[in-house]
MOPAC internal coordinates of N, CA, C and O (Angstrom, degrees):
PM7 1SCF
backbone

  N    0.0000 0     0.00 0     0.00 0    0    0    0
  C    1.4533 1     0.00 0     0.00 0    1    0    0
  C    1.5220 1   108.20 1     0.00 0    2    1    0
  O    1.2310 1   120.66 1   -46.12 1    3    2    1
  N    1.3135 1   116.35 1   133.88 1    3    2    1
  C    1.4652 1   122.46 1  -179.77 1    5    3    2
  C    1.5244 1   109.26 1  -114.31 1    6    5    3
  O    1.2310 1   121.22 1   -50.69 1    7    6    5
  N    1.3452 1   115.27 1   129.31 1    7    6    5
  C    1.4583 1   122.14 1  -177.35 1    9    7    6
  C    1.5252 1   109.05 1  -121.77 1   10    9    7
  O    1.2310 1   120.59 1   -46.45 1   11   10    9
  N    1.3282 1   116.47 1   133.55 1   11   10    9
  C    1.4590 1   122.61 1   176.30 1   13   11   10
  C    1.5199 1   108.64 1  -115.28 1   14   13   11
  O    1.2310 1   120.52 1   -54.19 1   15   14   13
  N    1.3378 1   116.62 1   125.81 1   15   14   13
  C    1.4566 1   123.23 1   176.35 1   17   15   14
  C    1.5264 1   107.80 1  -101.40 1   18   17   15
  O    1.2310 1   120.24 1   -47.39 1   19   18   17
  N    1.3451 1   117.14 1   132.61 1   19   18   17
  C    1.4617 1   120.66 1  -174.13 1   21   19   18
  C    1.5265 1   111.28 1  -130.82 1   22   21   19
  O    1.2310 1   121.37 1   -52.10 1   23   22   21
  N    1.3495 1   114.99 1   127.90 1   23   22   21
  C    1.4644 1   121.50 1   171.02 1   25   23   22
  C    1.5317 1   107.23 1  -126.20 1   26   25   23
  O    1.2310 1   119.76 1    16.71 1   27   26   25
  N    1.3112 1   118.07 1  -163.29 1   27   26   25
  C    1.4611 1   120.69 1  -175.66 1   29   27   26
  C    1.5300 1   112.59 1   -74.11 1   30   29   27
  O    1.2310 1   120.14 1   123.21 1   31   30   29
  N    1.3427 1   117.34 1   -56.79 1   31   30   29
  C    1.4606 1   120.12 1  -173.38 1   33   31   30
  C    1.5141 1   116.01 1  -105.91 1   34   33   31
  O    1.2310 1   120.05 1   170.08 1   35   34   33
  N    1.3258 1   117.51 1    -9.92 1   35   34   33
  C    1.4671 1   123.56 1  -179.82 1   37   35   34
  C    1.5262 1   112.59 1    62.59 1   38   37   35
  O    1.2310 1   120.95 1  -142.73 1   39   38   37
  N    1.3586 1   115.78 1    37.27 1   39   38   37
  C    1.4632 1   118.42 1   174.05 1   41   39   38
  C    1.5270 1   112.89 1  -127.25 1   42   41   39
  O    1.2310 1   119.48 1   173.51 1   43   42   41
  N    1.3224 1   118.59 1    -6.49 1   43   42   41
  C    1.4739 1   120.35 1   179.62 1   45   43   42
  C    1.5257 1   111.80 1  -126.80 1   46   45   43
  O    1.2310 1   120.51 1    99.66 1   47   46   45
  N    1.3161 1   116.63 1   -80.34 1   47   46   45
  C    1.4656 1   120.28 1  -171.15 1   49   47   46
  C    1.5201 1   114.35 1   -67.48 1   50   49   47
  O    1.2310 1   120.19 1   127.30 1   51   50   49
  N    1.3179 1   117.23 1   -52.70 1   51   50   49
  C    1.4714 1   118.11 1  -174.59 1   53   51   50
  C    1.5289 1   113.71 1   -68.57 1   54   53   51
  O    1.2310 1   118.32 1   141.24 1   55   54   53
  N    1.3525 1   120.81 1   -38.76 1   55   54   53
  C    1.4623 1   117.12 1   176.33 1   57   55   54
  C    1.5268 1   112.24 1   -68.27 1   58   57   55
  O    1.2310 1   120.50 1   149.30 1   59   58   57
  N    1.3312 1   116.65 1   -30.70 1   59   58   57
  C    1.4655 1   119.45 1   176.01 1   61   59   58
  C    1.5228 1   109.80 1   -65.74 1   62   61   59
  O    1.2310 1   120.36 1   135.20 1   63   62   61
  N    1.3300 1   116.91 1   -44.80 1   63   62   61
  C    1.4661 1   120.34 1   177.57 1   65   63   62
  C    1.5239 1   110.61 1   -61.08 1   66   65   63
  O    1.2310 1   120.38 1   138.62 1   67   66   65
  N    1.3229 1   116.88 1   -41.38 1   67   66   65
  C    1.4695 1   120.72 1   177.86 1   69   67   66
  C    1.5256 1   110.98 1   -60.63 1   70   69   67
  O    1.2310 1   120.59 1   131.80 1   71   70   69
  N    1.3334 1   116.47 1   -48.20 1   71   70   69
  C    1.4587 1   120.31 1  -178.68 1   73   71   70
  C    1.5141 1   113.05 1   -62.56 1   74   73   71
  O    1.2310 1   120.46 1   136.93 1   75   74   73
  N    1.3225 1   116.73 1   -43.07 1   75   74   73
  C    1.4687 1   121.02 1   179.06 1   77   75   74
  C    1.5258 1   109.84 1   -65.89 1   78   77   75
  O    1.2310 1   120.28 1   134.23 1   79   78   77
  N    1.3239 1   117.07 1   -45.77 1   79   78   77
  C    1.4673 1   121.38 1  -179.49 1   81   79   78
  C    1.5252 1   110.96 1   -59.55 1   82   81   79
  O    1.2310 1   120.60 1   133.07 1   83   82   81
  N    1.3310 1   116.46 1   -46.93 1   83   82   81
  C    1.4685 1   120.07 1  -179.86 1   85   83   82
  C    1.5265 1   111.48 1   -59.84 1   86   85   83
  O    1.2310 1   120.83 1   133.12 1   87   86   85
  N    1.3147 1   116.02 1   -46.88 1   87   86   85
  C    1.4724 1   120.06 1  -177.87 1   89   87   86
  C    1.5240 1   110.96 1   -64.99 1   90   89   87
  O    1.2310 1   120.19 1   135.52 1   91   90   89
  N    1.3162 1   117.24 1   -44.48 1   91   90   89
  C    1.4671 1   120.82 1   179.35 1   93   91   90
  C    1.5360 1   110.43 1   -63.17 1   94   93   91
  O    1.2310 1   120.13 1   140.56 1   95   94   93
  N    1.3341 1   117.35 1   -39.44 1   95   94   93
  C    1.4669 1   120.73 1   178.12 1   97   95   94
  C    1.5252 1   110.56 1   -63.25 1   98   97   95
  O    1.2310 1   120.42 1   136.84 1   99   98   97
  N    1.3282 1   116.81 1   -43.16 1   99   98   97
  C    1.4661 1   120.82 1   178.10 1  101   99   98
  C    1.5203 1   111.03 1   -63.02 1  102  101   99
  O    1.2310 1   120.55 1   134.74 1  103  102  101
  N    1.3306 1   116.55 1   -45.26 1  103  102  101
  C    1.4639 1   120.98 1  -179.29 1  105  103  102
  C    1.5229 1   111.64 1   -62.33 1  106  105  103
  O    1.2310 1   120.34 1   147.98 1  107  106  105
  N    1.3140 1   116.95 1   -32.02 1  107  106  105
  C    1.4649 1   121.56 1  -179.54 1  109  107  106
  C    1.5322 1   111.97 1   -84.42 1  110  109  107
  O    1.2310 1   120.51 1   177.30 1  111  110  109
  N    1.3391 1   116.64 1    -2.70 1  111  110  109
  C    1.4536 1   120.22 1  -178.90 1  113  111  110
  C    1.5133 1   114.02 1    82.08 1  114  113  111
  O    1.2310 1   120.35 1  -163.78 1  115  114  113
  N    1.3217 1   116.94 1    16.22 1  115  114  113
  C    1.4584 1   122.25 1  -177.75 1  117  115  114
  C    1.5274 1   112.49 1  -107.03 1  118  117  115
  O    1.2310 1   120.18 1  -168.30 1  119  118  117
  N    1.3225 1   117.25 1    11.70 1  119  118  117
  C    1.4598 1   120.80 1  -175.18 1  121  119  118
  C    1.5145 1   114.22 1   -52.61 1  122  121  119
  O    1.2310 1   120.03 1   142.89 1  123  122  121
  N    1.3260 1   117.55 1   -37.11 1  123  122  121
  C    1.4555 1   120.50 1   179.93 1  125  123  122
  C    1.5146 1   114.08 1   -79.64 1  126  125  123
  O    1.2310 1   120.50 1   163.43 1  127  126  125
  N    1.3302 1   116.65 1   -16.57 1  127  126  125
  C    1.4671 1   120.50 1  -177.20 1  129  127  126
  C    1.5263 1   113.07 1  -100.50 1  130  129  127
  O    1.2310 1   120.54 1   154.31 1  131  130  129
  N    1.3278 1   116.58 1   -25.69 1  131  130  129
  C    1.4598 1   121.35 1  -178.32 1  133  131  130
  C    1.5218 1   109.14 1  -115.68 1  134  133  131
  O    1.2310 1   120.66 1   -52.47 1  135  134  133
  N    1.3133 1   116.34 1   127.53 1  135  134  133
  C    1.4568 1   121.47 1   178.14 1  137  135  134
  C    1.5157 1   108.68 1  -124.71 1  138  137  135
  O    1.2310 1   121.10 1   -32.64 1  139  138  137
  N    1.3258 1   115.49 1   147.36 1  139  138  137
  C    1.4590 1   119.96 1  -178.58 1  141  139  138
  C    1.5216 1   110.57 1  -133.90 1  142  141  139
  O    1.2310 1   121.46 1   -26.57 1  143  142  141
  N    1.3130 1   114.81 1   153.43 1  143  142  141
  C    1.4540 1   123.23 1   173.67 1  145  143  142
  C    1.5216 1   105.94 1  -149.21 1  146  145  143
  O    1.2310 1   120.72 1    -8.03 1  147  146  145
  N    1.3193 1   116.23 1   171.97 1  147  146  145
  C    1.4594 1   120.11 1   176.99 1  149  147  146
  C    1.5182 1   109.09 1  -142.71 1  150  149  147
  O    1.2310 1   121.23 1   -20.85 1  151  150  149
  N    1.3263 1   115.25 1   159.15 1  151  150  149
  C    1.4576 1   121.71 1  -179.03 1  153  151  150
  C    1.5208 1   108.67 1  -156.64 1  154  153  151
  O    1.2310 1   121.19 1   -12.15 1  155  154  153
  N    1.3164 1   115.34 1   167.85 1  155  154  153
  C    1.4566 1   121.43 1   176.54 1  157  155  154
  C    1.5157 1   110.20 1  -117.86 1  158  157  155
  O    1.2310 1   120.72 1   -25.10 1  159  158  157
  N    1.3217 1   116.22 1   154.90 1  159  158  157
  C    1.4582 1   119.13 1   175.98 1  161  159  158
  C    1.5253 1   110.59 1   -78.07 1  162  161  159
  O    1.2310 1   120.05 1   161.15 1  163  162  161
  N    1.3336 1   117.51 1   -18.85 1  163  162  161
  C    1.4632 1   122.69 1   176.73 1  165  163  162
  C    1.5275 1   109.20 1  -111.69 1  166  165  163
  O    1.2310 1   120.61 1   -20.98 1  167  166  165
  N    1.3211 1   116.43 1   159.02 1  167  166  165
  C    1.4688 1   121.59 1  -176.23 1  169  167  166
  C    1.5293 1   113.03 1  -103.44 1  170  169  167
  O    1.2310 1   119.88 1  -165.98 1  171  170  169
  N    1.3193 1   117.84 1    14.02 1  171  170  169
  C    1.4652 1   121.32 1  -174.30 1  173  171  170
  C    1.5226 1   114.05 1   -55.96 1  174  173  171
  O    1.2310 1   120.10 1   143.34 1  175  174  173
  N    1.3125 1   117.42 1   -36.66 1  175  174  173
  C    1.4680 1   121.32 1  -171.56 1  177  175  174
  C    1.5281 1   113.20 1  -112.96 1  178  177  175
  O    1.2310 1   119.67 1  -161.92 1  179  178  177
  N    1.3140 1   118.23 1    18.08 1  179  178  177
  C    1.4622 1   121.45 1  -176.83 1  181  179  178
  C    1.5290 1   110.94 1   -50.38 1  182  181  179
  O    1.2310 1   121.25 1   -50.87 1  183  182  181
  N    1.3361 1   115.21 1   129.13 1  183  182  181
  C    1.4580 1   121.92 1   178.83 1  185  183  182
  C    1.5123 1   115.36 1    86.76 1  186  185  183
  O    1.2310 1   119.95 1   171.61 1  187  186  185
  N    1.3311 1   117.69 1    -8.39 1  187  186  185
  C    1.4652 1   121.07 1  -178.15 1  189  187  186
  C    1.5236 1   111.15 1   -88.61 1  190  189  187
  O    1.2310 1   121.56 1   -27.06 1  191  190  189
  N    1.3298 1   114.63 1   152.94 1  191  190  189
  C    1.4635 1   121.67 1   175.43 1  193  191  190
  C    1.5267 1   109.27 1   -72.93 1  194  193  191
  O    1.2310 1   119.99 1   -18.51 1  195  194  193
  N    1.3194 1   117.62 1   161.49 1  195  194  193
  C    1.4608 1   119.92 1   175.07 1  197  195  194
  C    1.5306 1   111.24 1   -56.87 1  198  197  195
  O    1.2310 1   120.89 1   -27.04 1  199  198  197
  N    1.3049 1   115.89 1   152.96 1  199  198  197
  C    1.4597 1   122.92 1   178.22 1  201  199  198
  C    1.5287 1   110.07 1   -50.57 1  202  201  199
  O    1.2310 1   120.61 1   -40.22 1  203  202  201
  N    1.3262 1   116.44 1   139.78 1  203  202  201
  C    1.4714 1   121.59 1  -177.31 1  205  203  202
  C    1.5231 1   111.96 1   -57.17 1  206  205  203
  O    1.2310 1   120.21 1   143.34 1  207  206  205
  N    1.3311 1   117.21 1   -36.66 1  207  206  205
  C    1.4689 1   119.64 1   179.60 1  209  207  206
  C    1.5222 1   111.24 1   -67.77 1  210  209  207
  O    1.2310 1   120.50 1   140.19 1  211  210  209
  N    1.3284 1   116.65 1   -39.81 1  211  210  209
  C    1.4702 1   119.85 1   176.25 1  213  211  210
  C    1.5177 1   110.24 1   -62.92 1  214  213  211
  O    1.2310 1   120.77 1   136.06 1  215  214  213
  N    1.3242 1   116.13 1   -43.94 1  215  214  213
  C    1.4630 1   119.62 1   179.40 1  217  215  214
  C    1.5277 1   111.34 1   -61.96 1  218  217  215
  O    1.2310 1   120.68 1   138.16 1  219  218  217
  N    1.3301 1   116.31 1   -41.84 1  219  218  217
  C    1.4653 1   119.89 1  -179.44 1  221  219  218
  C    1.5306 1   111.19 1   -64.90 1  222  221  219
  O    1.2310 1   120.23 1   132.85 1  223  222  221
  N    1.3101 1   117.16 1   -47.15 1  223  222  221
  C    1.4687 1   120.40 1   179.53 1  225  223  222
  C    1.5262 1   111.16 1   -63.13 1  226  225  223
  O    1.2310 1   120.30 1   142.42 1  227  226  225
  N    1.3203 1   117.04 1   -37.58 1  227  226  225
  C    1.4688 1   120.78 1   177.80 1  229  227  226
  C    1.5253 1   110.35 1   -68.11 1  230  229  227
  O    1.2310 1   120.77 1   136.00 1  231  230  229
  N    1.3300 1   116.13 1   -44.00 1  231  230  229
  C    1.4660 1   121.05 1  -177.11 1  233  231  230
  C    1.5240 1   112.33 1   -59.18 1  234  233  231
  O    1.2310 1   119.99 1   136.85 1  235  234  233
  N    1.3404 1   117.62 1   -43.15 1  235  234  233
  C    1.4734 1   119.52 1  -178.71 1  237  235  234
  C    1.5257 1   111.35 1   -68.51 1  238  237  235
  O    1.2310 1   120.33 1   165.48 1  239  238  237
  N    1.3231 1   116.98 1   -14.52 1  239  238  237
  C    1.4667 1   121.41 1   177.19 1  241  239  238
  C    1.5315 1   112.19 1  -102.55 1  242  241  239
  O    1.2310 1   121.05 1  -174.18 1  243  242  241
  N    1.3388 1   115.59 1     5.82 1  243  242  241
  C    1.4580 1   120.21 1   175.36 1  245  243  242
  C    1.5168 1   116.18 1    91.31 1  246  245  243
  O    1.2310 1   120.02 1  -163.25 1  247  246  245
  N    1.3232 1   117.56 1    16.75 1  247  246  245
  C    1.4626 1   121.73 1  -179.82 1  249  247  246
  C    1.5242 1   109.61 1  -113.53 1  250  249  247
  O    1.2310 1   120.27 1   -45.66 1  251  250  249
  N    1.3216 1   117.09 1   134.34 1  251  250  249
  C    1.4602 1   122.10 1  -179.37 1  253  251  250
  C    1.5265 1   109.56 1  -108.94 1  254  253  251
  O    1.2310 1   120.78 1   -65.58 1  255  254  253
  N    1.3244 1   116.12 1   114.42 1  255  254  253
  C    1.4649 1   121.91 1  -179.59 1  257  255  254
  C    1.5248 1   112.10 1  -105.29 1  258  257  255
  O    1.2310 1   120.12 1  -177.87 1  259  258  257
  N    1.3211 1   117.37 1     2.13 1  259  258  257
  C    1.4640 1   121.60 1  -169.22 1  261  259  258
  C    1.5300 1   114.44 1   -61.58 1  262  261  259
  O    1.2310 1   119.22 1   151.54 1  263  262  261
  N    1.3049 1   119.10 1   -28.46 1  263  262  261
  C    1.4703 1   120.93 1  -177.91 1  265  263  262
  C    1.5292 1   112.84 1   -85.26 1  266  265  263
  O    1.2310 1   119.97 1   170.37 1  267  266  265
  N    1.3186 1   117.67 1    -9.63 1  267  266  265
  C    1.4661 1   120.93 1  -176.63 1  269  267  266
  C    1.5251 1   110.80 1   -76.72 1  270  269  267
  O    1.2310 1   120.38 1   -32.78 1  271  270  269
  N    1.3238 1   116.88 1   147.22 1  271  270  269
  C    1.4572 1   122.89 1   177.61 1  273  271  270
  C    1.5231 1   109.20 1  -135.00 1  274  273  271
  O    1.2310 1   121.44 1   -39.30 1  275  274  273
  N    1.3218 1   114.86 1   140.70 1  275  274  273
  C    1.4663 1   121.04 1  -177.12 1  277  275  274
  C    1.5263 1   111.30 1   -69.59 1  278  277  275
  O    1.2310 1   121.91 1   -33.83 1  279  278  277
  N    1.3246 1   113.96 1   146.17 1  279  278  277
  C    1.4588 1   121.63 1   173.26 1  281  279  278
  C    1.5154 1   108.06 1  -147.90 1  282  281  279
  O    1.2310 1   120.92 1   -17.54 1  283  282  281
  N    1.3130 1   115.84 1   162.46 1  283  282  281
  C    1.4589 1   120.69 1   177.94 1  285  283  282
  C    1.5234 1   109.80 1   -93.30 1  286  285  283
  O    1.2310 1   120.89 1   -40.75 1  287  286  285
  N    1.3130 1   115.90 1   139.25 1  287  286  285
  C    1.4675 1   121.42 1   175.81 1  289  287  286
  C    1.5273 1   109.21 1   -66.46 1  290  289  287
  O    1.2310 1   120.86 1   -32.09 1  291  290  289
  N    1.3254 1   115.95 1   147.91 1  291  290  289
  C    1.4645 1   121.59 1   178.43 1  293  291  290
  C    1.5284 1   109.64 1  -134.28 1  294  293  291
  O    1.2310 1   120.89 1   -10.43 1  295  294  293
  N    1.3127 1   115.91 1   169.57 1  295  294  293
  C    1.4657 1   120.22 1   177.46 1  297  295  294
  C    1.5195 1   110.48 1   -59.57 1  298  297  295
  O    1.2310 1   120.17 1   149.52 1  299  298  297
  N    1.3331 1   117.27 1   -30.48 1  299  298  297
  C    1.4643 1   122.12 1  -176.98 1  301  299  298
  C    1.5290 1   111.72 1   -62.49 1  302  301  299
  O    1.2310 1   120.22 1   153.22 1  303  302  301
  N    1.3294 1   117.18 1   -26.78 1  303  302  301
  C    1.4680 1   120.67 1   179.29 1  305  303  302
  C    1.5267 1   111.42 1   -59.22 1  306  305  303
  O    1.2310 1   120.34 1   151.49 1  307  306  305
  N    1.3189 1   116.96 1   -28.51 1  307  306  305
  C    1.4667 1   119.99 1  -179.87 1  309  307  306
  C    1.5270 1   112.23 1   -74.66 1  310  309  307
  O    1.2310 1   120.46 1   165.38 1  311  310  309
  N    1.3198 1   116.72 1   -14.62 1  311  310  309
  C    1.4664 1   120.99 1   173.51 1  313  311  310
  C    1.5274 1   111.03 1   -95.07 1  314  313  311
  O    1.2310 1   120.54 1   154.12 1  315  314  313
  N    1.3347 1   116.58 1   -25.88 1  315  314  313
  C    1.4694 1   121.32 1  -174.07 1  317  315  314
  C    1.5233 1   114.76 1   -92.98 1  318  317  315
  O    1.2310 1   119.83 1   161.14 1  319  318  317
  N    1.3311 1   117.93 1   -18.86 1  319  318  317
  C    1.4655 1   121.37 1  -176.16 1  321  319  318
  C    1.5233 1   111.25 1  -118.24 1  322  321  319
  O    1.2310 1   121.43 1   -26.58 1  323  322  321
  N    1.3278 1   114.87 1   153.42 1  323  322  321
  C    1.4630 1   120.84 1   176.46 1  325  323  322
  C    1.5210 1   111.31 1   -84.24 1  326  325  323
  O    1.2310 1   120.86 1   145.33 1  327  326  325
  N    1.3363 1   115.95 1   -34.67 1  327  326  325
  C    1.4659 1   121.89 1  -178.23 1  329  327  326
  C    1.5212 1   108.83 1  -136.56 1  330  329  327
  O    1.2310 1   120.44 1   -48.84 1  331  330  329
  N    1.3237 1   116.76 1   131.16 1  331  330  329
  C    1.4576 1   123.46 1   175.07 1  333  331  330
  C    1.5226 1   106.01 1  -116.75 1  334  333  331
  O    1.2310 1   120.71 1   -62.40 1  335  334  333
  N    1.3396 1   116.26 1   117.60 1  335  334  333
  C    1.4637 1   121.54 1  -174.32 1  337  335  334
  C    1.5232 1   110.80 1  -115.38 1  338  337  335
  O    1.2310 1   120.80 1   -60.62 1  339  338  337
  N    1.3219 1   116.08 1   119.38 1  339  338  337
  C    1.4598 1   122.59 1   178.69 1  341  339  338
  C    1.5214 1   110.18 1   -85.70 1  342  341  339
  O    1.2310 1   120.85 1   -34.28 1  343  342  341
  N    1.3212 1   115.98 1   145.72 1  343  342  341
  C    1.4564 1   121.33 1  -179.01 1  345  343  342
  C    1.5250 1   113.46 1   -84.28 1  346  345  343
  O    1.2310 1   119.96 1   163.03 1  347  346  345
  N    1.3267 1   117.67 1   -16.97 1  347  346  345
  C    1.4620 1   120.14 1   175.65 1  349  347  346
  C    1.5306 1   109.53 1  -158.31 1  350  349  347
  O    1.2310 1   121.02 1    -5.91 1  351  350  349
  N    1.3190 1   115.65 1   174.09 1  351  350  349
  C    1.4675 1   120.99 1  -174.60 1  353  351  350
  C    1.5266 1   112.73 1   -65.12 1  354  353  351
  O    1.2310 1   119.74 1   144.89 1  355  354  353
  N    1.3376 1   118.10 1   -35.11 1  355  354  353
  C    1.4650 1   120.11 1   178.53 1  357  355  354
  C    1.5246 1   111.13 1   -64.86 1  358  357  355
  O    1.2310 1   120.76 1   137.46 1  359  358  357
  N    1.3271 1   116.15 1   -42.54 1  359  358  357
  C    1.4632 1   119.74 1   177.84 1  361  359  358
  C    1.5230 1   110.76 1   -66.99 1  362  361  359
  O    1.2310 1   120.41 1   143.75 1  363  362  361
  N    1.3121 1   116.82 1   -36.25 1  363  362  361
  C    1.4629 1   120.86 1   176.88 1  365  363  362
  C    1.5298 1   110.27 1   -60.69 1  366  365  363
  O    1.2310 1   120.67 1   136.97 1  367  366  365
  N    1.3291 1   116.33 1   -43.03 1  367  366  365
  C    1.4674 1   120.16 1   179.11 1  369  367  366
  C    1.5299 1   110.89 1   -62.02 1  370  369  367
  O    1.2310 1   120.18 1   136.99 1  371  370  369
  N    1.3211 1   117.26 1   -43.01 1  371  370  369
  C    1.4683 1   120.73 1   178.33 1  373  371  370
  C    1.5256 1   110.81 1   -63.63 1  374  373  371
  O    1.2310 1   120.54 1   141.83 1  375  374  373
  N    1.3183 1   116.57 1   -38.17 1  375  374  373
  C    1.4645 1   120.80 1  -179.36 1  377  375  374
  C    1.5251 1   112.31 1   -69.34 1  378  377  375
  O    1.2310 1   120.01 1   151.30 1  379  378  377
  N    1.3287 1   117.59 1   -28.70 1  379  378  377
  C    1.4683 1   119.83 1   175.33 1  381  379  378
  C    1.5297 1   109.78 1   -60.26 1  382  381  379
  O    1.2310 1   120.69 1   141.14 1  383  382  381
  N    1.3298 1   116.28 1   -38.86 1  383  382  381
  C    1.4650 1   119.92 1   177.15 1  385  383  382
  C    1.5175 1   112.42 1   -63.93 1  386  385  383
  O    1.2310 1   120.52 1   138.70 1  387  386  385
  N    1.3305 1   116.62 1   -41.30 1  387  386  385
  C    1.4671 1   120.16 1   177.84 1  389  387  386
  C    1.5236 1   111.22 1   -67.13 1  390  389  387
  O    1.2310 1   120.73 1   143.38 1  391  390  389
  N    1.3297 1   116.21 1   -36.62 1  391  390  389
  C    1.4660 1   119.12 1   177.64 1  393  391  390
  C    1.5281 1   110.34 1   -65.44 1  394  393  391
  O    1.2310 1   120.52 1   140.58 1  395  394  393
  N    1.3288 1   116.62 1   -39.42 1  395  394  393
  C    1.4659 1   119.81 1   176.53 1  397  395  394
  C    1.5289 1   110.77 1   -61.86 1  398  397  395
  O    1.2310 1   120.66 1   138.91 1  399  398  397
  N    1.3378 1   116.35 1   -41.09 1  399  398  397
  C    1.4669 1   119.84 1   177.42 1  401  399  398
  C    1.5291 1   110.62 1   -64.14 1  402  401  399
  O    1.2310 1   120.30 1   139.49 1  403  402  401
  N    1.3296 1   117.02 1   -40.51 1  403  402  401
  C    1.4718 1   120.75 1   177.66 1  405  403  402
  C    1.5269 1   110.38 1   -60.83 1  406  405  403
  O    1.2310 1   120.47 1   138.63 1  407  406  405
  N    1.3154 1   116.70 1   -41.37 1  407  406  405
  C    1.4659 1   121.19 1   179.35 1  409  407  406
  C    1.5333 1   110.09 1   -60.63 1  410  409  407
  O    1.2310 1   120.80 1   135.73 1  411  410  409
  N    1.3329 1   116.08 1   -44.27 1  411  410  409
  C    1.4701 1   119.85 1   179.50 1  413  411  410
  C    1.5306 1   111.44 1   -65.07 1  414  413  411
  O    1.2310 1   120.42 1   134.66 1  415  414  413
  N    1.3125 1   116.79 1   -45.34 1  415  414  413
  C    1.4671 1   120.70 1  -175.94 1  417  415  414
  C    1.5266 1   112.64 1   -72.17 1  418  417  415
  O    1.2310 1   120.69 1   143.72 1  419  418  417
  N    1.3231 1   116.29 1   -36.28 1  419  418  417
  C    1.4614 1   120.08 1  -179.35 1  421  419  418
  C    1.5267 1   112.49 1   -81.48 1  422  421  419
  O    1.2310 1   120.91 1   157.90 1  423  422  421
  N    1.3288 1   115.86 1   -22.10 1  423  422  421
  C    1.4560 1   119.99 1  -176.99 1  425  423  422
  C    1.5170 1   113.08 1    74.25 1  426  425  423
  O    1.2310 1   121.07 1  -160.10 1  427  426  425
  N    1.3179 1   115.56 1    19.90 1  427  426  425
  C    1.4701 1   121.63 1  -179.72 1  429  427  426
  C    1.5264 1   108.31 1  -162.35 1  430  429  427
  O    1.2310 1   121.30 1    -8.19 1  431  430  429
  N    1.3077 1   115.11 1   171.81 1  431  430  429
  C    1.4659 1   120.43 1   175.95 1  433  431  430
  C    1.5330 1   108.64 1   -70.30 1  434  433  431
  O    1.2310 1   119.36 1   -50.58 1  435  434  433
  N    1.3351 1   118.83 1   129.42 1  435  434  433
  C    1.4675 1   120.43 1   177.70 1  437  435  434
  C    1.5289 1   111.21 1   -61.65 1  438  437  435
  O    1.2310 1   120.85 1   -30.11 1  439  438  437
  N    1.3177 1   115.97 1   149.89 1  439  438  437
  C    1.4585 1   121.30 1  -179.67 1  441  439  438
  C    1.5264 1   112.74 1   -71.44 1  442  441  439
  O    1.2310 1   120.19 1   150.03 1  443  442  441
  N    1.3144 1   117.24 1   -29.97 1  443  442  441
  C    1.4641 1   121.10 1  -174.21 1  445  443  442
  C    1.5232 1   112.19 1   -67.30 1  446  445  443
  O    1.2310 1   121.08 1   -41.07 1  447  446  445
  N    1.3285 1   115.54 1   138.93 1  447  446  445
  C    1.4589 1   120.27 1   170.08 1  449  447  446
  C    1.5196 1   107.68 1   -86.10 1  450  449  447
  O    1.2310 1   120.39 1   -32.02 1  451  450  449
  N    1.3084 1   116.86 1   147.98 1  451  450  449
  C    1.4576 1   123.09 1  -179.78 1  453  451  450
  C    1.5076 1   108.04 1  -117.91 1  454  453  451
  O    1.2310 1   120.55 1   -50.59 1  455  454  453
  N    1.3339 1   116.54 1   129.41 1  455  454  453
  C    1.4497 1   119.67 1  -178.94 1  457  455  454
  C    1.5101 1   112.56 1  -148.80 1  458  457  455
  O    1.2310 1   121.52 1    -7.43 1  459  458  457
  N    1.3191 1   114.69 1   172.57 1  459  458  457
  C    1.4577 1   123.23 1   179.47 1  461  459  458
  C    1.5162 1   108.13 1  -105.44 1  462  461  459
  O    1.2310 1   120.09 1   -52.00 1  463  462  461
  N    1.3169 1   117.43 1   128.00 1  463  462  461
  C    1.4609 1   121.82 1  -177.94 1  465  463  462
  C    1.5222 1   108.81 1   -93.60 1  466  465  463
  O    1.2310 1   120.28 1  -101.23 1  467  466  465
  N    1.3156 1   117.08 1    78.77 1  467  466  465
  C    1.4680 1   121.67 1   176.21 1  469  467  466
  C    1.4943 1   109.78 1  -156.97 1  470  469  467
  O    1.2310 1   120.10 1   180.00 1  471  470  469

């Protein structure tokens, strides 16, 4: 199962969710069955590491976000992931547009479910 976490810039909330999800999946012995990624609805921080404060707060709790890099969500994510989870209602609204684009480009309903992580 592949899960994508999405926030606005992909430097705070969504990479933190990705890091926590990955670590928890590994600890539960599901590392090979559950995969995670994160993205932002905006491209402002593409290629940048998570915010230093997010990394610090994650690190003291045993999560390493240092290898993660920001990217922008695309319509293709709806073909590549099983679940796309928005961090807030504004991001959910933006993702509805990408899902509509995926539907047009794929010529069918995308497989991914879209939801709000709150």
